[in-house]
LUMSEGU-569936 format. One record per residue (C-alpha): residue in three letters; y, x, z negated. Coordinates in Angstrom, 1 decimal, padded with zeros to 4 digits. Each point is the difference from the previous one (the first is absolute). Last residue first. Layout:
<rs>
ALA,Y,X,Z
...
</rs>
This chain:
<rs>
LEU,051.9,-050.9,-137.3
ALA,-003.7,000.9,-000.9
ARG,-000.2,-001.6,-003.2
SER,-001.7,001.7,-003.1
HIS,-003.3,000.1,-000.9
ARG,-002.4,-001.4,-002.3
GLN,-000.7,-002.9,001.5
ALA,-001.8,002.3,003.1
GLY,-002.5,000.8,-002.3
ASN,-003.5,-000.4,001.1
GLU,000.7,-000.4,003.4
LEU,001.7,003.1,000.1
TYR,-002.9,002.9,-000.3
ARG,-000.6,000.0,003.8
ASP,003.8,000.7,001.1
PHE,-000.3,000.9,003.1
VAL,002.0,-003.2,001.2
ALA,002.5,000.8,-003.2
CYS,001.3,002.5,001.8
VAL,001.5,-002.2,002.5
THR,001.6,-002.4,-002.7
ARG,001.2,003.4,-001.3
VAL,001.9,000.5,003.0
LEU,001.7,-003.0,-000.5
ALA,003.9,001.4,000.0
ARG,-001.4,002.1,002.6
GLY,-000.5,-002.9,002.9
GLU,003.7,000.1,001.6
ASP,-000.3,004.2,000.3
PRO,-003.8,-000.8,001.9
ILE,-002.7,001.1,-002.3
THR,-002.5,001.9,002.3
LEU,-004.0,-000.2,000.3
THR,-001.9,002.1,002.0
LEU,-003.7,-001.4,000.9
GLY,000.9,-001.2,003.4
ASP,003.9,-000.4,-000.1
ARG,000.5,-002.2,-002.6
VAL,003.4,-000.8,-000.9
VAL,001.2,-001.2,-003.7
LEU,001.6,-003.3,-001.7
GLY,000.7,-001.8,003.3
ASP,-001.3,-003.3,-001.3
ALA,-002.6,000.8,003.0
ALA,-000.6,003.5,-001.7
LEU,-000.9,-001.3,-002.9
GLU,-003.0,-002.3,001.6
ASP,-001.2,003.3,001.6
ILE,000.4,001.9,-003.1
THR,-002.7,-002.7,-001.5
ALA,-001.9,000.7,002.9
ILE,-000.2,003.5,-000.5
GLU,-000.8,000.1,-003.6
HIS,-003.1,-002.0,001.0
ARG,-001.0,002.4,002.4
PHE,000.6,003.3,-001.8
ASP,-003.4,001.1,-000.3
ALA,000.4,000.7,003.9
ALA,002.2,002.9,-001.0
ASN,-003.0,001.8,-000.9
ARG,-000.1,002.6,-002.9
HIS,000.4,003.4,-000.7
PHE,002.6,-000.1,-002.1
GLU,001.7,002.0,002.5
SER,-001.4,-002.2,003.1
ALA,001.5,-003.4,-002.1
LEU,003.3,001.9,-000.4
GLY,000.4,000.7,004.0
HIS,-001.3,-003.3,001.0
LEU,002.3,-001.7,-002.4
ASP,003.1,001.8,001.1
VAL,002.4,-001.2,-002.2
SER,003.9,-001.1,000.3
PHE,002.9,-001.1,-002.8
ASP,000.1,003.7,-000.9
CYS,-000.1,000.1,-003.3
MET,-001.3,-003.7,-001.1
LEU,-002.3,000.0,002.9
ARG,-001.0,003.6,-000.7
GLU,-000.7,-000.8,-003.7
ILE,-002.1,-003.2,000.9
ILE,-002.2,001.9,002.8
THR,-000.5,003.0,-002.9
ARG,-001.1,-002.5,-002.4
ARG,-002.0,-001.9,002.5
LEU,-001.7,003.4,000.6
ARG,-000.7,001.2,-003.6
ASP,-001.2,-003.3,-001.4
ASP,-002.6,-000.2,002.7
GLU,-001.1,003.8,-001.0
SER,000.2,-001.3,-003.7
LEU,002.2,000.7,-002.6
ALA,-000.8,-000.5,-003.7
VAL,001.9,-002.4,-001.9
GLY,001.9,000.0,-002.9
ARG,000.4,-000.8,-004.1
VAL,000.5,000.7,-003.4
ILE,001.2,003.7,-000.1
PRO,000.8,001.3,-003.1
LEU,-001.3,003.4,000.4
ARG,-001.2,000.6,-003.7
GLY,001.1,002.1,-002.8
ALA,000.1,-002.1,-002.0
LEU,003.3,-000.3,-000.8
ILE,000.8,-000.7,003.8
ALA,-002.5,-002.5,000.1
GLU,002.0,-002.3,-002.9
ARG,002.9,000.8,001.8
TYR,-000.7,-001.5,003.4
ALA,-001.4,-003.0,-002.2
VAL,003.3,-000.5,-001.5
THR,002.3,001.2,002.5
THR,-001.8,-003.1,002.5
PRO,-001.4,000.1,003.4
ALA,-002.5,002.9,-001.3
ASN,000.0,002.7,002.9
GLN,-000.9,-000.9,004.0
VAL,-002.4,001.5,002.5
TYR,-000.2,000.4,003.7
GLY,-002.3,001.3,002.1
GLN,-002.2,003.2,001.1
PRO,002.6,002.2,001.7
LEU,002.4,-001.0,-003.1
SER,002.7,-002.6,-000.7
GLY,000.9,-000.3,-003.5
ILE,002.0,-003.7,-001.5
ALA,001.9,000.5,-003.0
SER,-000.6,-002.9,-002.4
THR,001.5,002.2,-003.1
GLY,000.4,003.0,000.4
PHE,-000.6,002.8,003.0
GLY,-001.4,-000.7,003.0
ILE,-001.5,002.9,002.5
LEU,000.3,-000.2,004.0
ALA,-002.4,001.8,001.6
GLU,000.1,000.9,004.2
ALA,003.7,000.9,-000.6
GLU,001.9,-000.6,002.9
ASP,003.1,-001.1,-001.8
THR,002.9,-001.4,002.7
THR,-000.4,-003.5,-001.3
TYR,000.6,-003.6,000.5
GLY,-001.1,-002.2,-002.9
GLN,-000.3,001.6,-003.6
PHE,-003.2,-001.2,-000.3
ASN,-001.0,002.0,003.7
ARG,001.1,-000.1,003.2
HIS,-000.1,003.0,002.4
LEU,002.5,001.0,002.8
ARG,-001.3,002.4,002.5
GLY,000.8,-001.2,003.2
ALA,002.0,002.5,001.1
ARG,003.1,-002.4,000.3
HIS,-001.0,-001.4,-003.3
ARG,-000.2,003.8,-001.9
ILE,003.5,000.5,001.8
ALA,001.7,-003.1,-001.9
MET,-001.9,000.6,-003.1
PRO,000.8,003.8,000.1
ASP,003.9,-001.1,000.0
ASP,001.9,001.0,003.6
PRO,000.0,-003.4,001.2
ARG,001.5,-001.7,-003.4
ALA,-002.6,-002.2,-001.1
PHE,-000.4,-003.7,-000.2
HIS,-003.4,-001.8,-001.9
ASP,-001.1,-003.1,-000.5
ILE,-002.3,-001.1,002.8
GLY,-001.2,003.2,001.4
ILE,002.8,002.6,000.5
GLN,004.0,-001.1,001.3
VAL,001.9,002.8,001.1
TYR,003.6,000.5,-001.3
GLY,002.8,-000.2,001.8
ALA,002.7,-002.2,-001.4
ARG,-001.1,-002.6,002.7
ILE,-003.5,000.5,-001.3
PHE,001.1,-000.6,-003.6
ALA,001.7,-003.3,001.3
ASP,-002.8,-001.1,001.8
ALA,-002.4,000.3,-002.6
ALA,002.5,-002.4,-002.7
ALA,000.4,-002.7,002.5
GLU,-004.0,-000.1,000.4
ARG,-000.9,000.1,-003.0
GLN,002.6,-003.1,-001.0
GLU,-001.2,-001.6,003.3
VAL,-003.3,000.2,-001.4
ARG,000.2,-000.9,-003.1
ALA,001.7,-002.9,001.3
VAL,-002.8,-001.5,001.6
ALA,-002.2,000.2,-002.4
ASP,002.1,-001.3,-002.9
PRO,002.5,001.1,-001.8
LEU,-000.6,000.0,-003.6
ALA,002.8,-002.0,-002.0
ALA,-002.4,-003.1,-000.6
GLU,-001.8,002.5,-002.0
PRO,002.4,000.7,-002.5
LEU,-001.8,003.2,-001.2
LEU,-001.6,-000.2,-004.0
ALA,-003.1,-000.6,002.1
GLN,000.0,003.8,000.8
HIS,-000.8,000.6,-003.8
ARG,-003.4,-001.3,000.6
LYS,-001.0,002.9,002.2
MET,-003.2,-000.8,001.8
TRP,000.0,-003.7,000.4
PRO,004.2,000.8,000.0
VAL,-000.9,001.5,003.7
HIS,003.3,000.1,002.0
ALA,000.0,003.2,001.8
TYR,003.5,001.1,000.9
GLY,000.1,001.9,003.6
PHE,000.6,003.5,-000.4
LEU,002.2,002.1,001.8
ALA,-000.5,003.3,-001.0
ILE,002.9,002.5,001.8
ARG,000.1,003.5,000.3
ASP,002.1,003.3,000.2
PRO,002.9,-002.4,-001.9
ASP,004.0,000.6,000.7
LEU,001.1,-001.7,-002.9
ARG,002.2,-002.3,002.5
LEU,-003.0,-001.0,001.6
ALA,-001.5,-002.3,-003.4
LEU,003.8,-001.6,000.0
GLU,-000.4,-001.3,003.6
VAL,-003.3,-000.9,-000.6
SER,000.9,-002.1,-003.1
ARG,002.7,-001.8,002.3
ARG,-002.6,-000.6,002.8
VAL,-002.5,-002.1,-002.6
SER,002.9,-001.6,-001.8
ALA,000.8,-001.5,003.4
ILE,-003.8,-000.4,001.3
SER,-000.1,-002.4,-003.2
GLN,-001.4,001.2,-003.4
PHE,000.3,-002.7,-003.0
PRO,-003.4,000.6,-001.3
LEU,-001.9,003.2,001.9
GLY,-001.3,000.2,003.2
TYR,001.1,003.4,001.4
MET,-000.1,003.5,-002.5
LEU,001.1,003.1,000.3
ASP,-001.1,003.3,-001.2
LEU,002.1,003.2,000.8
ASN,-001.3,003.9,000.2
LEU,001.8,002.5,-000.5
GLY,-001.7,003.7,001.1
SER,002.0,003.2,-000.7
VAL,-000.2,000.5,-003.8
GLY,002.1,002.5,-000.3
ALA,001.5,-000.7,-003.4
GLN,003.6,-001.3,001.0
ARG,-001.6,-002.1,002.9
LEU,-002.1,-001.7,-003.0
TRP,003.4,-000.5,-001.8
ALA,001.4,-001.5,002.5
ALA,-002.7,-002.4,001.0
VAL,-000.1,-000.7,-003.8
GLN,004.1,-000.7,000.5
ALA,-000.4,-002.5,003.2
THR,-002.7,-002.0,-002.1
GLN,001.9,-000.6,-002.8
GLU,003.4,-000.8,002.1
PHE,-002.0,-002.7,001.8
SER,-000.2,-001.8,-002.8
GLN,-003.4,-000.8,-001.4
VAL,-001.1,-003.4,-001.9
ARG,-003.6,-000.2,000.5
ARG,-000.9,-003.9,-001.8
ILE,-001.6,-001.1,003.2
THR,002.4,-002.8,000.1
GLU,003.5,002.3,-001.3
GLN,-001.1,002.5,002.5
VAL,000.1,-002.6,002.7
LYS,003.3,-001.4,-001.0
PRO,001.5,003.2,-000.2
ASP,-001.3,001.2,003.5
PHE,-001.0,003.4,000.0
ASP,-003.5,-000.6,001.2
GLN,-003.4,001.7,-000.7
VAL,001.7,003.4,-000.9
GLY,-002.9,002.3,-001.8
LEU,001.0,003.6,000.8
SER,-003.2,001.8,001.6
ALA,001.1,004.1,-000.7
ARG,-001.6,002.6,001.9
GLY,-000.3,003.8,000.0
LEU,-000.8,000.5,-004.0
GLY,-000.7,003.7,-000.6
ALA,-000.5,-000.4,-004.4
ALA,003.3,001.3,-000.3
ALA,001.3,-002.6,002.1
LEU,-001.8,-002.6,-002.3
ALA,001.5,001.2,-003.5
HIS,003.4,000.2,002.1
VAL,-000.5,-003.8,001.0
HIS,-001.0,-001.1,-003.3
GLU,003.1,001.8,-001.8
PRO,002.3,-001.3,002.7
THR,-001.0,-003.7,-001.7
ILE,-002.2,-002.1,001.7
THR,000.0,-003.9,-001.5
ARG,001.7,-002.2,002.3
PRO,-000.8,001.9,003.3
ASP,-004.2,-001.1,-000.6
ILE,-001.5,003.2,001.4
GLU,-003.1,000.4,002.4
VAL,-001.1,003.6,-000.1
ALA,-000.8,002.5,002.6
ILE,-001.6,003.6,000.1
GLU,-000.6,001.3,003.6
ALA,-001.9,003.2,-000.4
GLY,002.0,002.7,001.7
PRO,-001.8,002.8,-002.0
ARG,-003.4,-001.1,-000.9
ILE,-000.7,-001.6,-003.4
ASP,-003.0,001.8,-001.2
PHE,-001.3,-002.5,-002.7
ALA,-001.1,-000.1,-003.7
SER,002.8,002.3,-001.2
GLY,002.9,-001.5,002.6
LEU,-000.9,-003.5,-001.3
ARG,000.3,000.7,-003.2
ARG,003.3,001.6,000.2
SER,001.3,-002.9,002.2
ILE,-001.9,-002.4,-002.8
ARG,002.9,001.7,-002.5
GLU,002.9,000.1,002.7
LEU,000.0,-003.6,-000.2
ASP,-000.7,000.1,-003.8
GLY,003.2,002.2,-000.5
PRO,002.3,-002.4,002.3
SER,-001.6,-003.5,-001.9
LEU,-002.1,-001.8,001.7
ILE,001.8,-003.6,000.9
THR,000.4,002.0,003.7
PRO,-003.4,-001.1,001.1
THR,001.0,-003.6,-000.3
GLY,-002.9,-002.1,000.5
GLY,-001.3,001.5,001.8
GLY,-000.1,003.0,002.6
TRP,-000.2,003.7,-000.1
HIS,-001.4,002.2,003.3
ILE,-001.3,003.0,000.9
HIS,-001.0,001.6,002.8
SER,-001.6,003.1,001.3
VAL,-001.9,001.1,-003.1
ALA,-002.7,002.6,-000.2
MET,-003.1,000.1,-001.8
ARG,-000.8,002.1,-003.2
GLY,-003.4,-000.4,000.1
PRO,-003.3,-002.0,001.0
LEU,001.4,-003.3,-001.9
HIS,-000.9,-001.8,-002.7
ARG,001.9,002.2,-002.6
ALA,003.0,-000.4,001.9
VAL,-000.3,-003.7,-000.8
ILE,-000.6,000.3,-003.4
GLU,003.3,001.7,-000.5
ILE,002.4,-002.1,002.4
GLU,-001.9,-002.6,-002.2
ARG,001.1,001.6,-003.3
GLU,003.7,000.4,001.0
LEU,000.6,-003.6,001.1
CYS,-001.7,-001.2,-003.1
GLU,002.6,002.5,-001.9
VAL,003.1,-001.7,002.4
TYR,-001.4,-003.6,-000.9
ALA,000.6,001.0,-004.1
ALA,003.4,000.9,001.0
ILE,000.6,-003.4,002.0
ALA,-001.3,-001.8,-003.4
LYS,002.2,001.8,-001.9
TYR,002.7,-000.4,002.2
SER,001.0,-003.2,-001.1
ARG,001.7,-003.0,002.2
THR,-002.9,-000.9,002.2
VAL,-000.8,-002.4,002.7
ALA,-003.1,000.1,001.8
THR,-000.8,001.2,003.6
ASN,-002.7,-000.5,002.5
CYS,001.8,-001.0,002.9
GLY,001.0,-002.9,001.6
CYS,003.6,-000.3,-000.9
TYR,002.0,-002.8,001.0
LEU,001.3,-001.2,-003.8
CYS,001.1,003.8,-000.4
LEU,-001.1,000.9,-003.4
GLU,001.9,002.2,-002.4
ALA,000.3,003.2,-001.5
CYS,-003.4,000.6,002.0
PHE,-003.5,001.5,-000.5
PRO,-003.0,000.2,002.3
VAL,-000.1,004.0,000.9
HIS,-002.3,001.0,002.7
LEU,-000.5,003.6,001.4
TYR,-001.3,000.4,003.3
LEU,-001.3,003.2,001.3
SER,-000.5,001.2,003.4
LEU,-002.9,002.8,000.1
PRO,-000.4,003.0,002.6
GLN,-003.6,001.0,001.0
ASN,-001.0,003.6,-000.4
GLN,-002.1,-001.5,-002.9
GLU,-002.1,-002.3,001.6
LEU,-001.0,-003.3,-002.1
GLU,-003.1,-000.4,-001.4
ALA,000.8,000.3,-003.5
LEU,002.5,-002.4,000.3
TRP,-002.2,-003.3,002.0
SER,-002.7,001.4,-003.4
GLY,002.9,-000.7,-002.4
TYR,001.3,-003.3,002.1
THR,-003.9,-001.3,-000.7
ARG,-000.4,000.6,-003.4
ASP,003.2,-001.2,-000.5
THR,-001.0,-003.4,001.6
ILE,-000.6,-001.7,003.3
ASP,-001.7,-003.1,-001.0
PRO,002.6,-001.4,-001.2
LYS,000.8,-001.6,003.5
PHE,003.2,000.6,002.2
HIS,000.2,-003.0,002.6
PRO,003.8,-001.0,-001.4
ALA,001.0,003.6,000.8
THR,-000.3,-000.2,003.6
PRO,-002.6,001.6,001.9
TYR,001.9,001.7,001.9
SER,003.2,000.9,-001.7
THR,004.0,-000.8,000.2
TYR,-001.4,-002.9,001.9
ARG,002.7,-002.1,-001.1
PRO,-002.5,-002.8,-000.2
VAL,000.2,-003.4,001.9
ARG,001.2,-003.7,-001.4
GLN,001.1,-001.5,003.5
ASP,003.2,-000.5,001.3
TYR,-001.9,-000.4,003.6
ARG,000.6,-003.5,001.0
ALA,002.8,-000.7,-001.7
ILE,001.5,003.6,001.8
LEU,-001.2,-001.4,003.3
ASP,002.0,-003.3,-000.3
PRO,003.0,001.1,-001.6
THR,-000.1,002.2,003.4
MET,000.1,004.1,000.3
</rs>
């Protein structure tokens, strides 16, 4: 990828963890809408659950998540009560006690909850839902704050996969982003998890942070590989200080430019591939025998708000402040502040403030984008037929695709599109061609590279 090509296409585009993307959700989707959508679910279809914990012990300056710093457990305890109530409220709207195939704890820092409260929420979920044997239960962990007691509580609740936040092991980078975390701390937590029988270990790394270089990124990868993870997520830092004001505290002059970001990404990817990992999508790597790699080879990988996933449930129920749910009818999002979320829960209401109902055109475009993001290939004619549409309706998009093809970002064979290896870093740019909402919200997104 030449510097000229990078400069031309390093524009602001969505990460496409949904379609339509969250900036296009509207307030006309209300708690009543959500209640009716929940009631219309088929009782025999399994659900996926997401629980958002919007608290951290301290704020990392790179963070783009919905979270707040708290040093008092009183606010956390009150939030746990709200989560319990929301689980009860949602369960009352469902057609019955439904099966669950996947549970994901995200944040923030889910393990800021006490071991007892983690067990408490897990019990509440077990009473409201039929959690299937073999259901994947996953949690995001900050290795700086978790204790053996947390690990035991999670293991007792069926934890099968843990994602350890690392970002970078370089001391200067860590000090700059305010996340000082030694390799020894991370290794200790990995050992606790494995001793407790947690079989899946993920690591989260980043490139594009202040003061990172190719050499420092390679060193972080080398240390990460010593932990023998099953999966690695390699995210590009998204600098959006107009959305996350604390990011303005980072030294912008120390941020790598687009060319350096690409070089860092390629150096890390090359190291993981040489170590035997399979590259999946734009930012994941997995062992060849990992379920994610197996689904990837079979063309059954999916993408949701947690990124690439093996989760095949058609409905994802979000719990907690700002949590997003995905149902066959559309998307819904909870109140973005914990104050507003708590007010709705205490009033006995579903805390939905916005969302979007999906049209058939949305569903077709969502599938096109998901297949491009997961498989780097899509058959427009086949998908259009599946949705009872004519592929000729995409004349305008095909004209734009041909312009991208001239620069090597995509190869078109009739109505089959394939992203070549050298263009994969810009697959989001290709996806954006099919996004009919983008023109009104491009400025809200992070850069493509």
